[in-house]
N, C-alpha and C positions, 0 to 999 in steps of 0.2 A: 221416589223409588217404590216399586211395586212390592206387595207383601211377600211374593216369592223371592225376589232379590234380597229383601231384608232378612229373610230366613237363611238364605244361602250365605249372606255376608256374616251371619253369626256362627256358621258352622266352622269347626276346625278345618284347616286346609290339609290337603293330601300332599305328601312328599312324592318325589319322582319314583322312589323305591316302592311306595305304597301303590302308586298308579300302575306300575309294571306288574306288581304282585296280583292286584285285583283283576287286571286284564288277563294275565296268564291263567289264573284259577278259573275265570269265566270261560275261557276257551277250552281249558282242560275238561270242564264239566260238559259244556255244550257239544264239543266235538269228540273228545276222547270217550265220554260215556254216552251222551245222547245220540251222537252220530255214528260212532264206530264200534260200540259195544256188541252190535249184532255180529260182527265178523268173527271174534273168538267164541261167541256163544253159539254160532251156527252149527259147528260140529257137535256140540253138546246137545242142542235141540234135536238134531238128527239122531244122535245116540239114544235119546229118550223115546224116539219114535213119534214125537209131537210135530215134526216137520220133515217133509220130504225135500229132495234136491230140487224138484220142479217147483214146489210151493215156495221154496226160499227165494226163487227169482222174483216172485210176486211181492214179497216183503221188501226186497232190495229196490225193485222198481218203484214201489210206493214211496219209499224214503227219498229216492232221487227226485220223484215228481214233487213231493212235498218241499224238498230243498229248492226246487225251481220256483214254486209258488212263493216261498219265503223270500227268495232273492228278488222276485218281481215286486213284492209288496213292501219290503223293508223301508224304502225311502218314502212311501206314500201313506204310512200309518198316522203321521202327525204326532207321534210320541217323541219326547226328548230322548236323547241317547241313553242316559242312565235308566229312564223308565223302561225303555225297550229291553235293555239288558236284564233288568229285574224280572219283568214279565216272562221273558224267554227262558231265563234260568229256572224260575219256579216251575214253569211248564215242563221243562226238560226233566227235572226230578220227578214230577208227578207222572209223566207219561212213560218214563223208564220203569218205574215201579209197577205201573199198570200192565206192562208186558208180562209180569209174573202173576198179577192178580186175575187177569182174564185169560181165557183159553179159546182156541179156535182161530182158523186162518182169517176169517172175516174181520174179527176184532183186531188181530195183529196188523193187518194191512192198514186199517184206519190209524192205529196207534203209531206205526212206523211212518206213516205219511205226515202226521202232526209233528212227530219228532224231527222230521226233515225241515218243516217250516220253521220250527223254533231254532234249530241249529243255524240256519241261514240268517235269521234275524239277529242272533247273538254274534255271529261272525262280523256282519256288516256294522252293527252298533258298536261292538267292542273295538273293532279296527278303527273306525272313525273317531271314537272317544279317546282311545289311547294315543293314536298317532297325532291327533290334534294337540294333546297336551305335550307330548314329547318334542314335536317340532317347535312348539311355542317357546320352549326353554332350551332349544338347541341340543337335545339329547336323542335325536332320531335313531342313533346307533343302538340304543337300548331296546329297540323294537324286537331284537333277538330274544330278549327275555319274555316279551309278550307272546310271541308265536311259538316259543318253546313249550308253552302250556299245552298246545295240541298234542305234541309228541309225548309229553309227560303223562297226559291223560290217557293216551293210547297204551303206553307202557304199563301204567297202573292197572288198567282194565285187563290187559293180557296176563300180567303176573297174578292178578286177583283170580282170574279164571283158572290158571294153572294150579294155584294153591287150593282153590275151593272146589275144583271139579273132581271130587272124590266119588267113588262108586256109591250109588244110592242117593246122591245129592242131585235133585232135578234142576234143570236149567231155570225153571220158574223161580226157584229160591234165589238163584244168583241175580236174576233181574230185580227182585225185590230188594236184595242187599245193595245192589248198585244204585237203585233209586234212593235208598236211605243214605248212602255215601254221598250222592249228589246233593241231597237236601242239606246235609251237614256242611258240605264244602262251600255252598253258595251263601251261607249266612253272612259272612263278612263282606264279600263283594256286593251283595244286595244292599247292605246297610251303608257302606262307605262310598258306593259309586257316585252318588249325587253330590258329594262334597267337592268344593272347588280345589284346584291345584294350587300349591304354594307358589307365590310369586318369586321366581328365581331369576337371576341375571342370565340373559340369553348367552349361549356359547356358540361358537362357530359350528356349523353343521354342513352337510352336503348341500351345495347350492341347488336352487330349483330353476335356474335359468334355462331357457330354451325348452322347457318341458311343457308349459301350458299351450304353446303354439303347435305342438306335435299332434297329428291326427290320432284318434283313439281306436279306429276300427281294427287295425292290425293287432294292437295290444289286446283288445277284447277277444278277438278270434284266437290268439295264441293262449290266452287264459282258458278259453273253452277247450283247446287241445289238451291242456293239462288235465281237465276233468275227464276227457275221453281216454287219455293215455294212462292215467294212474289207476282208474277205478277197477279194472279187471284184476290186476295183482293185489290191489288193496282189499278186494272182496274175497278172492280165491286163494291167496297165499297159504292160509292155514289148511284149506281143503287140498291144495296141491301137495303140501307137506305131508298130509295124512296118507297120500297115495304111496309115499316112499318110506314113511316112518310109522311103525305100529304103535309106539308108546305115545299116548295123548299128551303127556307132559313134554315130550320132545317136539312133536309137531306144533304144539301150542306155543313154543318159544319163537316161532316166526313172527308173531304179532308184537310181543314186547321188543324184539330186536328192531322191528319196523319203527316202533314208537321212540325208542331210545335214540336211534339214528336220526329221526326227525327232530328231536329236541336238541341234540348236540350240534346238528348242522346249522340250526338258526343262530346258536351262540357263535359258532365258528365264523359264519359269513358276516354276522353283524359286527363282530370285533375285528376280524382279520381283513375284511374287504369292504369296510364301511365307506371308503372313498372310491371304490371301483365303479365302473359304469354298470348301472343296474341291468340294462338290456344284455350286456355281455355275461353277467352272472346268471341271468335268466336263461340265456342260450346254452351255456355250458351245462346248467342244471337239467335242461330238457334232453341234452345229448346223453348225459350220464344216466338219466332215468330211462331213456330209450334202450340202452344196453341192459339195464336191470330188468326191464319189462320183457325183452325178447329172450333172455337167458334161459328161463325154465322151459320155453318152447323148444329150445335146441338140445337141451341136456338136463333132464329132470333127475336131480340127485339132492340129498340133503345139503350138500355144499352149495349148489347153484341156488337152492331156495334161500339159504342164508345170505348169499351174496346179493340176490335180487332184493331181499328185504332191506339190506343195508343201502343199496343203490337207489331204490325207489323211496324208501323211508327217509334217506338222507338228502333227498332233493325236493320232494313234493311240498314240504313246508318252506323250504328256501324260496321256491317259486311263489308260493302263497304270500310270503312276507315281501318279496321283491315286487310282486305285482301290486299289492296293496300300497306299498311305498310309492311306486311309480304313478298309480292313480291319484294318490294324495298330492304328489308333486304337480301333476297336470291339472288338477282342479283344487288349488289351495283354499279358495274361498268357501266352497261347499262340496266336499268330496263324496258325500253320502250317495248321490245319484250315480256317479261313475263307479263307486265301489259296488253299488247294487247291480249295475249293468254288467260288471265283470263277474260278479258272483252268479248272475243269471247265465252268462255264457258258460261258466264252469258247470253249473247245474245242467244245462243242455248237453254239454259234452259227456258228463257222467251218466246222464240218462240214455244217451246214444250208445254208450259202451256196451251195456248188457243187451240192448236191442239188436245191435249189430252182431254181438256174440250169439244171440238167440237165432238170428237169421242164418248165420254160418252153421249153427248146430243142426239146422234142418238138412244139411248136406249129408249124404250117406258115408260119412268118414269116421263116425264115432265121436263121443263127447270130448274126450281128451284131445283128439286131433283138431276138432273144431275150435276148442279153446286156444290151442297153440296158434292156429291161424289168426284168431282175433288178437292175441298178444302181439303177433308179428305186424299186423295192421296198425295197432296202437303205437308200436315202436316206430313205425315208418312215419306216422303223422308227427310224432314228437321230434324226430330227426329233421323233418322238413321245416317245422316251426323254429327249430334251433338255427337253421340256416337263415331264415327270414329275420329273426331277432338280431343275429350277429350283423347282418347287412344293415339293419336300421341303426345299429349303434355307431356305425361309421358315418352316418349322415348328420350327426350333431356332435358338438364338443362333449368330451367326457365330463359328466357332472358329478 
């Protein structure tokens, strides 16, 4: 036995509950804080005069590009999954705080790019690590707890910004405080992630038959469509709400609603539809998201903003969870590469979203009209992908 295995054998084992908690906290920090904190902080940075609407697009694009780089490199780094989780989480805390410590568009572009890399690494590593353990003991349905971490992290950041965004409090201070919160939150996951899982008797779970032989191309493309379809509302919902609601505490609620819907949806799907065909769940989620994406473009009111937040927030993590589970089922021996490929497609899609929106914005129709056109295009791609996914579900037995 190697020295590393001897050390691991002496470590106390992790329970299934501890595994789910560690993974959920890791995703809450990496995605809720490191990845998506920029969304509720964007109106506050614009309020302070430190960032303009046009400059904010550069920060968003930098983060999306970084996420793409992270997705492309996650399976090639040679780190163990726990090590990659630790490195990524520590970096997320540091670079989140650095957004408040440094000033200027150039520095922020670099920092948001690195944050994108780290969030992709964490998602791939945490998904592979947690799903591997849960499938091994027949508890795959508990993945809902794992992916609820993203929504809970988003909701936490949104509520934090509402509570802390008092007059005279600069956005830079909130970045520093969120970095400190991330550092405190990752202490336990970083320490316990390397411990082995307790050996439990395997229980029956969703069969994996007929998955490994299915082609991956359509799956990967549809996951990329998710990135393209959700990114515009995920980025601009608070800004859209600001156009119809003057009170910053009210328009800021769009983001916590988005996060809470994301967290609750993963619980509901994991428990209520654990034996449903994953592709059908995915298809319905894309269709519901399409309705939520297009709604503000047709009728911009506080009610439609709230409904859109619920429909998009309530489906994007369901698709993330379902997509990761499907990839794990199709590559049970070594899912990291396929998980990385799907995350890459997602990154390409979310990078294409703002680019397409920017091209449409060049048309002489005004910013809001061009954004509405982009939302309608995104909704159309989601609806088409839903049709494809549903058709594919009929070509194999329900698993």
